[in-house]
Biopython code that builds the backbone (N, CA, C, O; Angstrom):
import numpy as np
from Bio.PDB.StructureBuilder import StructureBuilder

atoms = [
    (1, "MET", "N", (18.384, 4.884, -9.414)),
    (1, "MET", "CA", (17.608, 4.352, -10.018)),
    (1, "MET", "C", (16.402, 3.374, -9.089)),
    (1, "MET", "O", (16.642, 2.562, -8.196)),
    (2, "ILE", "N", (15.086, 3.776, -9.650)),
    (2, "ILE", "CA", (13.852, 3.065, -9.106)),
    (2, "ILE", "C", (13.712, 1.772, -9.166)),
    (2, "ILE", "O", (14.038, 1.361, -10.279)),
    (3, "ARG", "N", (13.182, 0.497, -8.062)),
    (3, "ARG", "CA", (12.490, -0.159, -8.564)),
    (3, "ARG", "C", (11.156, -0.245, -7.546)),
    (3, "ARG", "O", (11.129, 0.073, -6.357)),
    (4, "THR", "N", (10.245, -0.681, -8.228)),
    (4, "THR", "CA", (8.530, -0.789, -7.978)),
    (4, "THR", "C", (8.688, -2.039, -7.742)),
    (4, "THR", "O", (9.553, -2.712, -8.303)),
    (5, "THR", "N", (7.785, -2.534, -6.797)),
    (5, "THR", "CA", (7.103, -3.701, -6.276)),
    (5, "THR", "C", (5.573, -3.461, -6.317)),
    (5, "THR", "O", (4.931, -2.669, -5.628)),
    (6, "ARG", "N", (5.194, -4.181, -7.124)),
    (6, "ARG", "CA", (3.966, -4.089, -6.830)),
    (6, "ARG", "C", (3.360, -5.440, -5.899)),
    (6, "ARG", "O", (3.957, -6.514, -5.978)),
    (7, "SER", "N", (2.051, -5.289, -4.956)),
    (7, "SER", "CA", (1.480, -5.985, -4.455)),
    (7, "SER", "C", (-0.173, -6.199, -4.542)),
    (7, "SER", "O", (-0.865, -5.271, -4.962)),
    (8, "GLN", "N", (-0.758, -7.427, -4.138)),
    (8, "GLN", "CA", (-2.265, -6.740, -3.676)),
    (8, "GLN", "C", (-2.538, -7.391, -2.241)),
    (8, "GLN", "O", (-2.078, -8.469, -1.867)),
    (9, "VAL", "N", (-3.623, -6.283, -1.279)),
    (9, "VAL", "CA", (-3.912, -6.511, -0.001)),
    (9, "VAL", "C", (-5.525, -6.799, -0.454)),
    (9, "VAL", "O", (-6.087, -6.420, -1.482)),
    (10, "THR", "N", (-6.115, -7.660, 0.756)),
    (10, "THR", "CA", (-7.004, -7.655, 0.344)),
    (10, "THR", "C", (-7.854, -7.539, 2.456)),
    (10, "THR", "O", (-7.329, -7.808, 3.536)),
    (11, "PHE", "N", (-9.438, -6.964, 2.054)),
    (11, "PHE", "CA", (-9.206, -6.612, 3.196)),
    (11, "PHE", "C", (-11.238, -6.684, 3.202)),
    (11, "PHE", "O", (-11.946, -6.215, 2.310)),
    (12, "SER", "N", (-11.738, -7.406, 4.478)),
    (12, "SER", "CA", (-12.737, -8.684, 4.303)),
    (12, "SER", "C", (-13.913, -7.462, 4.715)),
    (12, "SER", "O", (-15.120, -7.441, 4.476)),
    (13, "GLY", "N", (-13.063, -6.494, 5.409)),
    (13, "GLY", "CA", (-14.189, -5.204, 6.595)),
    (13, "GLY", "C", (-13.785, -4.152, 5.309)),
    (13, "GLY", "O", (-13.306, -4.284, 4.183)),
    (14, "PRO", "N", (-14.162, -3.279, 5.973)),
    (14, "PRO", "CA", (-14.191, -2.092, 5.105)),
    (14, "PRO", "C", (-13.027, -1.155, 5.828)),
    (14, "PRO", "O", (-12.946, -1.194, 7.056)),
    (15, "LEU", "N", (-12.023, -0.218, 4.978)),
    (15, "LEU", "CA", (-10.749, -0.115, 4.755)),
    (15, "LEU", "C", (-10.751, 1.631, 5.306)),
    (15, "LEU", "O", (-11.330, 2.550, 4.729)),
    (16, "MET", "N", (-10.037, 1.716, 6.406)),
    (16, "MET", "CA", (-10.397, 3.111, 6.435)),
    (16, "MET", "C", (-8.288, 3.310, 7.326)),
    (16, "MET", "O", (-7.701, 2.923, 8.337)),
    (17, "LEU", "N", (-7.990, 4.114, 6.116)),
    (17, "LEU", "CA", (-6.857, 5.014, 6.614)),
    (17, "LEU", "C", (-6.289, 6.029, 6.689)),
    (17, "LEU", "O", (-6.055, 6.322, 5.516)),
    (18, "PRO", "N", (-5.665, 7.236, 7.685)),
    (18, "PRO", "CA", (-5.785, 8.664, 7.618)),
    (18, "PRO", "C", (-5.664, 9.434, 6.134)),
    (18, "PRO", "O", (-6.096, 10.557, 5.875)),
    (19, "GLU", "N", (-4.850, 8.383, 5.092)),
    (19, "GLU", "CA", (-4.758, 9.770, 3.714)),
    (19, "GLU", "C", (-6.617, 9.465, 3.448)),
    (19, "GLU", "O", (-7.157, 10.545, 3.684)),
    (20, "LEU", "N", (-7.401, 8.699, 3.165)),
    (20, "LEU", "CA", (-8.559, 8.767, 2.369)),
    (20, "LEU", "C", (-9.221, 9.311, 3.359)),
    (20, "LEU", "O", (-9.102, 9.345, 4.583)),
    (21, "ASP", "N", (-10.378, 9.983, 2.104)),
    (21, "ASP", "CA", (-11.089, 10.748, 2.289)),
    (21, "ASP", "C", (-12.285, 10.211, 3.327)),
    (21, "ASP", "O", (-12.862, 10.725, 4.286)),
    (22, "ALA", "N", (-12.371, 8.829, 2.605)),
    (22, "ALA", "CA", (-12.924, 8.123, 3.585)),
    (22, "ALA", "C", (-13.548, 6.824, 3.376)),
    (22, "ALA", "O", (-13.981, 6.666, 2.234)),
    (23, "PRO", "N", (-13.752, 5.573, 4.415)),
    (23, "PRO", "CA", (-13.557, 4.251, 4.208)),
    (23, "PRO", "C", (-14.514, 3.753, 2.915)),
    (23, "PRO", "O", (-15.542, 3.987, 2.281)),
    (24, "LEU", "N", (-13.533, 3.019, 3.020)),
    (24, "LEU", "CA", (-13.133, 2.208, 1.521)),
    (24, "LEU", "C", (-13.819, 0.953, 1.756)),
    (24, "LEU", "O", (-13.939, 0.536, 2.908)),
    (25, "PRO", "N", (-14.437, 0.096, 0.421)),
    (25, "PRO", "CA", (-15.343, -0.873, 0.792)),
    (25, "PRO", "C", (-14.469, -1.888, 1.059)),
    (25, "PRO", "O", (-13.286, -1.549, 1.017)),
    (26, "PRO", "N", (-14.786, -3.497, 1.428)),
    (26, "PRO", "CA", (-14.097, -4.300, 1.460)),
    (26, "PRO", "C", (-13.343, -4.709, -0.078)),
    (26, "PRO", "O", (-13.605, -4.050, -1.084)),
    (27, "GLY", "N", (-12.604, -5.607, -0.099)),
    (27, "GLY", "CA", (-12.187, -6.256, -1.536)),
    (27, "GLY", "C", (-10.955, -6.416, -1.369)),
    (27, "GLY", "O", (-10.382, -6.652, -0.306)),
    (28, "THR", "N", (-10.427, -6.273, -2.585)),
    (28, "THR", "CA", (-8.655, -5.795, -3.508)),
    (28, "THR", "C", (-7.976, -5.035, -3.722)),
    (28, "THR", "O", (-8.582, -4.359, -4.554)),
    (29, "TYR", "N", (-6.774, -4.462, -3.518)),
    (29, "TYR", "CA", (-6.765, -3.244, -3.815)),
    (29, "TYR", "C", (-5.192, -3.582, -4.406)),
    (29, "TYR", "O", (-4.620, -4.580, -3.966)),
    (30, "ASP", "N", (-4.533, -2.730, -5.396)),
    (30, "ASP", "CA", (-3.128, -2.899, -5.807)),
    (30, "ASP", "C", (-2.458, -2.222, -5.119)),
    (30, "ASP", "O", (-3.132, -1.220, -4.879)),
    (31, "VAL", "N", (-1.091, -2.120, -4.426)),
    (31, "VAL", "CA", (-0.702, -1.608, -3.655)),
    (31, "VAL", "C", (0.656, -1.565, -4.837)),
    (31, "VAL", "O", (0.654, -2.357, -5.779)),
    (32, "ASP", "N", (1.970, -0.380, -4.616)),
    (32, "ASP", "CA", (3.180, -0.281, -5.459)),
    (32, "ASP", "C", (4.059, 0.720, -4.385)),
    (32, "ASP", "O", (3.820, 1.863, -3.996)),
    (33, "THR", "N", (5.316, -0.330, -4.045)),
    (33, "THR", "CA", (6.296, 0.338, -3.323)),
    (33, "THR", "C", (7.050, 0.497, -4.254)),
    (33, "THR", "O", (7.432, -0.448, -4.945)),
    (34, "ASP", "N", (7.661, 2.587, -4.585)),
    (34, "ASP", "CA", (9.155, 2.300, -4.906)),
    (34, "ASP", "C", (10.389, 2.344, -3.718)),
    (34, "ASP", "O", (10.209, 2.447, -2.504)),
    (35, "GLU", "N", (11.681, 2.236, -4.430)),
    (35, "GLU", "CA", (12.742, 2.135, -4.006)),
    (35, "GLU", "C", (13.720, 2.539, -4.530)),
    (35, "GLU", "O", (14.151, 1.920, -5.503)),
    (36, "GLU", "N", (14.342, 3.623, -4.091)),
    (36, "GLU", "CA", (15.408, 4.245, -4.738)),
    (36, "GLU", "C", (16.615, 2.979, -4.639)),
    (36, "GLU", "O", (16.746, 2.360, -3.583)),
    (37, "VAL", "N", (17.171, 2.778, -5.424)),
    (37, "VAL", "CA", (18.481, 1.959, -5.596)),
    (37, "VAL", "C", (19.978, 2.371, -5.575)),
    (37, "VAL", "O", (20.684, 2.592, -6.559)),
    (38, "ILE", "N", (20.371, 2.439, -4.102)),
    (38, "ILE", "CA", (21.347, 3.137, -3.555)),
    (38, "ILE", "C", (22.500, 1.716, -3.660)),
    (38, "ILE", "O", (22.581, 0.804, -2.837)),
    (39, "GLU", "N", (23.169, 1.852, -4.702)),
    (39, "GLU", "CA", (24.822, 1.123, -4.653)),
    (39, "GLU", "C", (25.422, 1.085, -3.901)),
    (39, "GLU", "O", (24.880, 1.950, -3.213)),
    (40, "GLY", "N", (26.878, 0.504, -2.887)),
    (40, "GLY", "CA", (27.803, 0.676, -2.440)),
    (40, "GLY", "C", (28.542, -0.093, -3.139)),
    (40, "GLY", "O", (28.202, -0.766, -4.112)),
    (41, "ASN", "N", (29.687, 0.004, -2.594)),
    (41, "ASN", "CA", (31.134, -0.780, -2.559)),
    (41, "ASN", "C", (30.821, -2.291, -2.083)),
    (41, "ASN", "O", (31.466, -3.011, -2.845)),
    (42, "GLU", "N", (30.213, -2.977, -1.284)),
    (42, "GLU", "CA", (29.977, -4.700, -0.820)),
    (42, "GLU", "C", (28.824, -4.244, -0.560)),
    (42, "GLU", "O", (28.833, -4.088, 0.661)),
    (43, "ARG", "N", (27.713, -3.895, -1.005)),
    (43, "ARG", "CA", (26.139, -4.098, -1.342)),
    (43, "ARG", "C", (25.084, -3.267, -1.250)),
    (43, "ARG", "O", (25.011, -2.259, -0.547)),
    (44, "THR", "N", (24.010, -3.849, -2.203)),
    (44, "THR", "CA", (23.024, -2.889, -2.742)),
    (44, "THR", "C", (21.581, -2.296, -1.466)),
    (44, "THR", "O", (20.764, -2.985, -0.855)),
    (45, "VAL", "N", (21.723, -1.271, -1.473)),
    (45, "VAL", "CA", (20.762, -1.538, -0.425)),
    (45, "VAL", "C", (19.498, -0.435, -1.246)),
    (45, "VAL", "O", (19.746, 0.407, -2.110)),
    (46, "TYR", "N", (18.372, -0.711, -0.757)),
    (46, "TYR", "CA", (16.818, -0.348, -1.168)),
    (46, "TYR", "C", (16.420, 0.863, 0.095)),
    (46, "TYR", "O", (16.689, 0.642, 1.276)),
    (47, "LEU", "N", (15.821, 2.007, -0.318)),
    (47, "LEU", "CA", (15.572, 2.947, 0.227)),
    (47, "LEU", "C", (14.262, 3.637, 0.006)),
    (47, "LEU", "O", (14.034, 4.733, -0.506)),
    (48, "ARG", "N", (13.306, 2.575, 0.603)),
    (48, "ARG", "CA", (11.377, 3.286, 0.625)),
    (48, "ARG", "C", (11.007, 4.216, 0.039)),
    (48, "ARG", "O", (9.884, 4.231, 0.543)),
    (49, "ILE", "N", (10.996, 5.271, -0.812)),
    (49, "ILE", "CA", (10.385, 6.469, -1.089)),
    (49, "ILE", "C", (8.848, 7.052, -1.406)),
    (49, "ILE", "O", (8.531, 8.202, -1.713)),
    (50, "ALA", "N", (7.991, 5.860, -1.228)),
    (50, "ALA", "CA", (6.725, 6.085, -2.021)),
    (50, "ALA", "C", (5.987, 5.050, -1.426)),
    (50, "ALA", "O", (6.805, 4.138, -1.305)),
    (51, "THR", "N", (4.623, 4.574, -0.871)),
    (51, "THR", "CA", (4.207, 3.827, -1.430)),
    (51, "THR", "C", (3.025, 4.278, -1.731)),
    (51, "THR", "O", (2.895, 5.469, -1.446)),
    (52, "VAL", "N", (1.898, 3.668, -2.308)),
    (52, "VAL", "CA", (0.626, 4.205, -3.257)),
    (52, "VAL", "C", (-0.400, 2.811, -3.235)),
    (52, "VAL", "O", (-0.044, 1.697, -3.618)),
    (53, "ILE", "N", (-1.753, 3.156, -2.693)),
    (53, "ILE", "CA", (-2.774, 2.245, -2.805)),
    (53, "ILE", "C", (-3.491, 2.912, -4.501)),
    (53, "ILE", "O", (-3.449, 4.060, -4.942)),
    (54, "TYR", "N", (-4.094, 1.666, -5.104)),
    (54, "TYR", "CA", (-4.957, 2.391, -6.559)),
    (54, "TYR", "C", (-6.001, 1.940, -5.971)),
    (54, "TYR", "O", (-6.210, 0.757, -5.706)),
    (55, "VAL", "N", (-7.168, 3.459, -5.586)),
    (55, "VAL", "CA", (-8.554, 3.649, -5.291)),
    (55, "VAL", "C", (-9.299, 3.297, -6.565)),
    (55, "VAL", "O", (-9.737, 4.228, -7.240)),
    (56, "ARG", "N", (-9.424, 2.466, -6.827)),
    (56, "ARG", "CA", (-10.666, 2.456, -8.357)),
    (56, "ARG", "C", (-12.388, 2.708, -8.225)),
    (56, "ARG", "O", (-13.105, 1.955, -7.566)),
    (57, "GLY", "N", (-12.855, 3.812, -8.920)),
    (57, "GLY", "CA", (-13.970, 4.809, -8.813)),
    (57, "GLY", "C", (-15.190, 3.906, -9.887)),
    (57, "GLY", "O", (-15.180, 2.714, -9.581)),
    (58, "VAL", "N", (-15.953, 4.144, -10.758)),
    (58, "VAL", "CA", (-16.705, 4.030, -11.307)),
    (58, "VAL", "C", (-16.117, 5.226, -13.092)),
    (58, "VAL", "O", (-16.536, 6.315, -13.483)),
    (59, "GLY", "N", (-15.114, 4.340, -13.631)),
    (59, "GLY", "CA", (-14.897, 5.082, -14.672)),
    (59, "GLY", "C", (-13.547, 5.459, -14.250)),
    (59, "GLY", "O", (-12.794, 5.741, -15.182)),
    (60, "SER", "N", (-12.819, 5.567, -12.490)),
    (60, "SER", "CA", (-11.299, 6.140, -12.770)),
    (60, "SER", "C", (-10.694, 4.981, -11.537)),
    (60, "SER", "O", (-11.243, 4.183, -10.777)),
    (61, "THR", "N", (-9.367, 5.356, -11.797)),
    (61, "THR", "CA", (-8.634, 5.025, -10.558)),
    (61, "THR", "C", (-7.810, 6.480, -9.891)),
    (61, "THR", "O", (-7.451, 7.465, -10.536)),
    (62, "ARG", "N", (-7.710, 6.323, -8.916)),
    (62, "ARG", "CA", (-6.651, 6.830, -8.096)),
    (62, "ARG", "C", (-5.469, 6.605, -7.160)),
    (62, "ARG", "O", (-5.450, 5.879, -6.167)),
    (63, "THR", "N", (-4.619, 7.257, -7.587)),
    (63, "THR", "CA", (-3.870, 6.408, -6.857)),
    (63, "THR", "C", (-3.623, 7.563, -5.379)),
    (63, "THR", "O", (-3.871, 8.768, -5.416)),
    (64, "VAL", "N", (-3.076, 6.796, -4.144)),
    (64, "VAL", "CA", (-3.349, 7.388, -2.658)),
    (64, "VAL", "C", (-2.256, 7.243, -2.019)),
    (64, "VAL", "O", (-2.175, 6.226, -1.330)),
    (65, "THR", "N", (-0.525, 8.644, -2.046)),
    (65, "THR", "CA", (0.538, 7.759, -1.270)),
    (65, "THR", "C", (0.050, 7.478, 0.226)),
    (65, "THR", "O", (-0.659, 8.201, 0.926)),
    (66, "ILE", "N", (0.641, 6.183, 0.543)),
    (66, "ILE", "CA", (-0.341, 5.809, 2.558)),
    (66, "ILE", "C", (1.207, 5.463, 2.693)),
    (66, "ILE", "O", (2.140, 5.266, 1.914)),
    (67, "ASN", "N", (0.951, 5.493, 4.521)),
    (67, "ASN", "CA", (2.160, 5.241, 5.124)),
    (67, "ASN", "C", (2.117, 3.551, 5.062)),
    (67, "ASN", "O", (1.084, 3.022, 5.473)),
    (68, "PRO", "N", (3.365, 2.563, 4.489)),
    (68, "PRO", "CA", (3.311, 1.128, 4.486)),
    (68, "PRO", "C", (2.574, 0.453, 6.156)),
    (68, "PRO", "O", (1.425, 0.057, 6.356)),
    (69, "SER", "N", (4.105, 0.558, 7.431)),
    (69, "SER", "CA", (3.253, 1.103, 8.770)),
    (69, "SER", "C", (1.719, 0.694, 9.090)),
    (69, "SER", "O", (1.511, -0.370, 9.673)),
    (70, "VAL", "N", (0.765, 1.438, 8.754)),
    (70, "VAL", "CA", (0.263, 2.203, 9.113)),
    (70, "VAL", "C", (-1.492, 0.872, 8.069)),
    (70, "VAL", "O", (-2.604, 0.449, 8.384)),
    (71, "LEU", "N", (-0.621, 0.825, 6.946)),
    (71, "LEU", "CA", (-1.723, -0.793, 5.963)),
    (71, "LEU", "C", (-1.133, -1.580, 6.816)),
    (71, "LEU", "O", (-2.123, -2.274, 7.044)),
    (72, "ALA", "N", (-0.240, -2.080, 7.536)),
    (72, "ALA", "CA", (0.278, -3.408, 7.697)),
    (72, "ALA", "C", (-0.661, -3.063, 9.337)),
    (72, "ALA", "O", (-0.662, -4.099, 10.003)),
    (73, "ALA", "N", (-1.150, -2.297, 9.815)),
    (73, "ALA", "CA", (-1.607, -2.656, 11.385)),
    (73, "ALA", "C", (-3.133, -2.456, 11.014)),
    (73, "ALA", "O", (-4.023, -2.754, 11.810)),
    (74, "ALA", "N", (-3.401, -1.891, 9.654)),
    (74, "ALA", "CA", (-5.101, -2.387, 9.125)),
    (74, "ALA", "C", (-5.172, -3.929, 8.594)),
    (74, "ALA", "O", (-6.140, -4.507, 9.089)),
    (75, "LEU", "N", (-4.778, -4.344, 8.147)),
    (75, "LEU", "CA", (-4.091, -5.380, 7.713)),
    (75, "LEU", "C", (-3.886, -6.700, 9.126)),
    (75, "LEU", "O", (-4.184, -7.892, 9.055)),
    (76, "GLN", "N", (-3.319, -5.984, 10.254)),
    (76, "GLN", "CA", (-3.674, -7.280, 10.494)),
    (76, "GLN", "C", (-5.119, -6.799, 12.018)),
    (76, "GLN", "O", (-5.263, -7.510, 13.013)),
    (77, "ARG", "N", (-5.611, -6.027, 11.863)),
    (77, "ARG", "CA", (-6.959, -5.495, 12.572)),
    (77, "ARG", "C", (-8.094, -6.115, 11.813)),
    (77, "ARG", "O", (-9.139, -6.605, 12.241)),
    (78, "ASP", "N", (-7.685, -5.993, 10.693)),
    (78, "ASP", "CA", (-8.673, -6.856, 9.757)),
    (78, "ASP", "C", (-9.290, -8.044, 9.116)),
    (78, "ASP", "O", (-10.299, -8.375, 8.494)),
    (79, "ALA", "N", (-7.451, -8.826, 9.885)),
    (79, "ALA", "CA", (-7.265, -10.902, 10.063)),
    (79, "ALA", "C", (-7.883, -10.675, 11.408)),
    (79, "ALA", "O", (-8.804, -11.431, 11.718)),
    (80, "GLY", "N", (-7.585, -9.925, 12.089)),
    (80, "GLY", "CA", (-7.981, -9.918, 13.676)),
    (80, "GLY", "C", (-9.736, -10.359, 13.844)),
    (80, "GLY", "O", (-10.082, -11.210, 14.664)),
    (81, "HIS", "N", (-10.546, -9.776, 13.111)),
    (81, "HIS", "CA", (-11.841, -10.035, 12.684)),
    (81, "HIS", "C", (-12.569, -10.826, 12.493)),
    (81, "HIS", "O", (-13.713, -11.163, 12.798)),
    (82, "ARG", "N", (-10.846, -11.452, 11.277)),
    (82, "ARG", "CA", (-12.016, -12.280, 10.553)),
    (82, "ARG", "C", (-11.748, -14.173, 11.866)),
    (82, "ARG", "O", (-12.486, -15.154, 11.965)),
    (83, "GLY", "N", (-10.657, -13.912, 12.434)),
    (83, "GLY", "CA", (-11.024, -15.165, 13.277)),
    (83, "GLY", "C", (-10.958, -14.584, 13.851)),
    (83, "GLY", "O", (-11.146, -14.862, 15.035)),
]
sb = StructureBuilder()
sb.init_structure("model")
sb.init_model(0)
sb.init_chain("A")
sb.init_seg("    ")
for serial, (resi, resn, name, xyz) in enumerate(atoms, 1):
    if name == "N":
        sb.init_residue(resn, " ", resi, " ")
    sb.init_atom(name, np.array(xyz, "f"), 0.0, 1.0, " ", f" {name:<3s}", serial, name[0])
structure = sb.get_structure()
């Protein structure tokens, strides 16, 4: 069984991730994290199997698989530029 968690991230400056061809403009982006549910005798464990960001363009949306720790670092850098 797989569970998907949707969240949103907001950047005040351009977003550049290694998985992207070019920087994305500032804005809010949807991010999905898929986790596989592994049920054990004493507890249930969730193993992350994919994190994707949705990149919306004119008339289309594409999904890009990203590294969640790199996304978290980009969010921290962006927050540092605001304050």
